[in-house]
C-alpha positions in Angstrom: 3.7 -22.2 -1.6 1.5 -22.1 1.5 -1.4 -20.1 0.8 -1.0 -17.7 3.9 3.1 -16.4 2.6 1.7 -15.6 -0.8 1.2 -12.1 -2.0 -2.6 -11.0 -2.7 -1.8 -10.3 -6.5 -0.9 -14.2 -6.7 -4.2 -15.2 -4.5 -6.8 -16.8 -6.9 -10.2 -15.7 -6.6 -11.6 -18.6 -5.3 -9.0 -19.0 -2.7 -9.7 -15.0 -1.5 -11.7 -16.0 1.6 -9.1 -18.6 2.9 -6.3 -16.5 2.1 -8.0 -13.5 4.3 -8.8 -16.0 7.1 -5.0 -16.7 7.3 -3.8 -12.5 7.8 -3.8 -11.4 10.9 -5.7 -8.1 11.5 -4.8 -7.2 15.2 -2.9 -4.1 15.6 0.2 -5.1 15.0 -0.5 -7.5 12.2 -1.9 -4.1 10.1 1.5 -1.7 11.4 3.7 -4.8 10.0 1.5 -5.2 7.0 2.0 -1.2 6.4 5.7 -1.6 6.9 6.1 -4.4 4.3 3.8 -2.2 2.1 6.1 1.3 2.6 9.3 -0.9 2.6 8.2 -2.1 -0.7 7.1 0.8 -2.2 10.1 2.6 -0.7 12.4 0.0 -2.5 10.8 0.1 -5.6 10.8 4.2 -6.2 12.6 5.2 -4.6 15.6 3.5 -3.5 17.0 2.7 -6.5 20.4 3.3 -8.9 19.1 4.8 -11.8 15.8 6.9 -9.8 14.9 10.4 -9.8 12.2 12.0 -8.2 9.4 10.1 -9.7 8.7 8.0 -6.7 8.6 11.4 -4.5 6.7 13.0 -7.0 4.3 10.2 -7.0 4.1 10.5 -3.4 3.4 14.2 -3.3 0.8 14.3 -5.9 -1.1 11.4 -4.0 -1.1 13.5 -0.7 -2.5 16.7 -2.5 -5.0 14.7 -4.0 -5.8 13.1 -0.8 -5.8 16.5 0.9 -8.2 17.9 -1.5 -10.2 15.4 -1.5 -10.6 15.8 2.6 -11.1 19.5 2.3 -13.4 19.6 -0.6 -16.5 20.6 1.1 -14.7 23.8 2.9 -12.9 24.3 -0.4 -15.6 24.4 -2.3 -18.1 26.9 -0.7 
């Protein structure tokens, strides 16, 4: 398919600069990318028929690690 419609994992290393040139880096484009990533995560890990608490726990664990990293200087003193 066209280069602009490919996912990042489907782009070859030599095509990466051209693929990045087709990306929309405006605030609206970045917001659309974040929404697409969230919908993909939600559909894969949370909104499944036989799912469990794995998706939510992964999200909470990531938040805990990120929060700890932001507050590490304050906590270590």
